[in-house]
C-alpha positions in Angstrom: 206.9 27.6 -215.3 208.7 27.1 -212.0 207.6 30.5 -210.8 204.0 29.8 -211.8 204.1 26.5 -209.8 205.6 28.2 -206.8 203.0 31.0 -206.9 200.2 28.4 -206.5 201.6 27.1 -203.1 200.3 28.5 -199.8 202.4 31.0 -198.0 203.7 28.6 -195.3 205.0 26.1 -198.0 206.6 29.0 -199.9 208.3 30.2 -196.8 209.5 26.7 -196.0 211.0 26.2 -199.5 212.6 29.7 -199.3 214.3 29.0 -196.1 215.4 25.5 -197.1 217.4 27.4 -199.7 218.9 29.7 -197.1 219.8 26.6 -195.0 221.4 25.1 -198.1 223.5 28.2 -198.5 224.7 27.9 -194.9 225.7 24.3 -195.6 227.6 25.4 -198.8 229.5 27.8 -196.6 230.2 25.2 -194.0 231.4 22.8 -196.8 234.4 25.1 -197.4 236.0 23.2 -194.6 236.5 20.3 -197.0 238.4 22.3 -199.5 240.9 24.4 -197.5 242.6 24.7 -194.2 242.0 28.4 -193.8 240.0 31.3 -195.4 241.5 34.7 -196.3 240.5 37.1 -193.5 240.0 40.0 -195.9 237.6 37.8 -197.9 235.6 36.9 -194.8 235.4 40.5 -193.6 234.2 41.6 -197.1 231.5 38.8 -197.1 230.4 39.7 -193.6 230.2 43.4 -194.5 228.1 42.5 -197.6 225.9 40.4 -195.5 225.2 43.4 -193.3 224.3 45.5 -196.3 221.9 42.8 -197.5 220.2 42.6 -194.1 219.8 46.4 -193.8 218.3 46.8 -197.3 216.0 43.8 -196.8 214.8 45.3 -193.5 213.4 48.3 -195.3 212.3 47.3 -198.8 211.0 43.8 -197.9 209.7 44.5 -194.4 209.3 48.1 -193.2 207.9 49.5 -196.5 205.1 46.9 -196.7 204.4 47.4 -192.9 204.0 51.2 -193.4 201.8 50.7 -196.4 199.5 48.2 -194.7 199.2 50.4 -191.6 197.8 53.3 -193.7 194.4 51.6 -193.7 194.4 51.0 -190.0 192.9 53.1 -187.1 196.4 54.2 -185.9 198.9 56.5 -187.5 201.0 54.5 -190.1 204.2 55.1 -188.2 202.9 53.6 -184.9 202.7 49.8 -185.8 206.0 50.1 -187.6 207.8 51.9 -184.8 206.4 49.6 -182.1 207.2 46.4 -184.0 210.7 47.6 -184.9 211.6 48.5 -181.4 210.1 45.3 -180.0 212.1 43.3 -182.5 215.3 44.9 -181.3 214.4 44.4 -177.7 213.6 40.8 -178.3 217.0 40.1 -179.8 218.7 42.0 -177.0 217.0 39.8 -174.5 217.8 36.6 -176.3 221.4 37.8 -176.7 221.6 38.3 -172.9 220.1 34.9 -172.1 221.3 32.5 -174.8 224.7 31.0 -174.2 226.8 31.8 -177.3 230.3 32.5 -178.6 231.1 34.7 -181.6 233.4 33.2 -184.2 237.2 33.7 -183.6 236.5 34.8 -180.0 238.2 33.1 -177.0 236.0 31.0 -174.6 236.5 33.7 -172.0 234.4 36.1 -174.0 231.4 33.7 -174.2 228.1 35.5 -173.5 224.7 34.5 -172.1 223.7 32.6 -169.0 226.2 30.0 -167.8 228.1 29.9 -171.2 231.2 28.1 -169.8 229.1 25.0 -169.2 228.7 24.5 -172.9 231.2 23.2 -175.5 232.8 25.7 -178.0 231.0 24.0 -180.9 227.6 24.4 -179.2 228.3 28.1 -178.4 229.3 28.8 -182.0 226.2 27.2 -183.4 224.0 29.1 -180.9 225.7 32.4 -182.0 224.8 31.9 -185.6 221.4 30.6 -184.6 220.8 34.0 -182.9 221.3 35.6 -186.3 219.1 33.1 -188.1 216.0 33.6 -186.0 215.2 37.1 -187.4 216.3 36.0 -190.9 213.9 33.1 -190.9 211.2 35.1 -189.4 211.7 37.8 -192.0 211.3 35.4 -194.9 208.3 33.8 -193.2 206.4 37.1 -192.7 207.3 38.3 -196.2 205.6 35.3 -197.7 202.8 35.6 -195.2 202.3 39.2 -196.3 201.2 38.0 -199.7 197.9 36.9 -198.2 197.2 40.5 -197.4 197.4 41.4 -201.1 199.6 44.5 -200.6 201.0 46.1 -203.7 204.5 46.4 -202.1 204.3 42.7 -200.9 205.0 40.6 -204.0 206.0 37.1 -204.6 209.1 38.1 -206.5 210.0 40.5 -203.7 209.7 37.7 -201.1 211.8 35.5 -203.3 214.4 38.2 -203.6 214.5 38.4 -199.8 215.1 34.7 -199.5 217.8 34.9 -202.2 219.6 37.8 -200.5 219.5 36.1 -197.1 220.7 32.9 -198.6 223.7 34.6 -200.2 224.7 36.2 -196.9 224.3 32.8 -195.1 227.4 31.6 -197.0 229.9 33.4 -194.8 228.0 32.4 -191.7 228.5 28.7 -192.5 232.2 29.4 -193.0 232.4 31.3 -189.8 231.3 28.3 -187.7 233.0 25.4 -189.5 236.5 26.9 -190.0 237.1 27.9 -186.3 236.0 24.4 -185.3 238.4 22.9 -187.8 241.2 25.1 -186.5 240.5 23.9 -183.0 241.2 20.3 -184.1 237.7 19.0 -184.9 237.3 16.7 -187.9 236.2 18.1 -191.2 232.9 16.1 -191.1 232.0 17.3 -187.6 233.0 20.9 -188.4 230.7 20.8 -191.5 227.9 19.2 -189.4 228.0 22.0 -186.8 228.4 24.7 -189.5 225.3 23.7 -191.4 223.3 22.9 -188.2 223.0 26.6 -187.4 220.9 27.1 -190.6 218.2 24.6 -189.8 216.4 27.0 -187.5 215.6 29.4 -190.3 212.9 27.1 -191.8 211.4 26.7 -188.3 211.2 30.5 -187.7 209.9 31.0 -191.3 207.0 28.5 -190.9 206.0 30.0 -187.5 206.2 33.6 -188.9 204.2 32.9 -192.0 201.5 30.8 -190.2 201.1 33.5 -187.5 200.5 36.4 -189.9 198.1 34.3 -192.0 196.1 33.4 -188.9 196.1 36.8 -187.4 196.3 39.3 -190.2 196.0 42.4 -188.1 199.4 41.7 -186.6 201.1 41.8 -190.0 202.4 45.4 -189.8 203.8 44.6 -186.3 205.3 41.3 -187.5 207.0 42.8 -190.5 208.6 45.6 -188.6 209.4 43.2 -185.7 211.5 41.1 -188.1 213.1 44.3 -189.4 214.1 45.5 -185.9 215.5 42.1 -185.0 217.6 42.1 -188.2 218.9 45.6 -187.6 219.9 44.7 -184.0 221.9 41.8 -185.3 223.6 43.9 -187.9 224.5 46.7 -185.4 225.5 44.4 -182.5 227.4 41.7 -184.3 227.7 41.8 -188.1 229.3 45.3 -188.6 231.6 45.1 -185.5 232.6 41.5 -186.6 233.5 42.6 -190.1 235.8 45.4 -188.8 237.5 43.8 -185.8 240.4 42.6 -187.9 241.4 46.0 -189.2 239.7 45.8 -192.6 237.3 48.6 -191.9 237.3 50.3 -195.3 236.9 47.0 -197.2 234.1 45.9 -194.9 232.3 49.3 -195.2 232.5 49.3 -199.0 231.3 45.7 -199.1 228.3 46.7 -196.9 227.4 49.3 -199.4 227.7 46.8 -202.3 225.6 44.3 -200.4 223.0 47.0 -199.7 222.9 48.0 -203.4 222.6 44.4 -204.6 219.7 43.6 -202.3 218.0 46.9 -203.2 218.3 46.0 -206.9 217.0 42.5 -206.3 214.0 43.7 -204.2 213.0 46.7 -206.3 213.7 45.2 -209.7 212.1 41.8 -209.0 209.4 43.2 -206.7 
């Protein structure tokens, strides 16, 4: 009954609802700060590794596969839009990473990145770091729901829902990764929670923009899908995998990545 009601909504509304769930999961992770003074590092590395697996699997089954399929009916070789969009997505995130002031969780202020990062507070830099992750995630959910308007066999409502569910699950450790370091730095629990959940609010914005864009300009859909995939893969390679292994839990993080990949593959293939 709920799925039938959801299927009758337009793609922009569906994307908004889907990313409100992912924002909620970020807030759930940030709320851990109310329950404990510290989080087991092995647990966090395992969660981060699993998040990387979810993002890699979602990049192919929910984004690149539909992009390749849609491009088969176009004037160019099917691989061309997917390749161009994929590389542009990575280059876009690389550029944002160089410009946006941010600080990765558990890193000292001296390692802050971007333009003039030292002029910002630690809390601001941490939120901006997770926001950098959330831009491609929100965009991915948005274009996945927007792809439904193209009526592709590989772009299904349940597949888009599976993508939102998978990204929501991996947003939990991201909320923890912002709120707990701020709490350890002496910030109050309420303020630590506020900044932790704040990073997730940009996903609905990116999702609405992405879904509206592909609905208005359908020919860009293969590029938009692969762009979101490339952006997510860049985040995984540049931050998620290194972050999950920097504390010495390499085997645990690698196995967790494979489990996360398998879970997202099952969600996407079985539901889609």
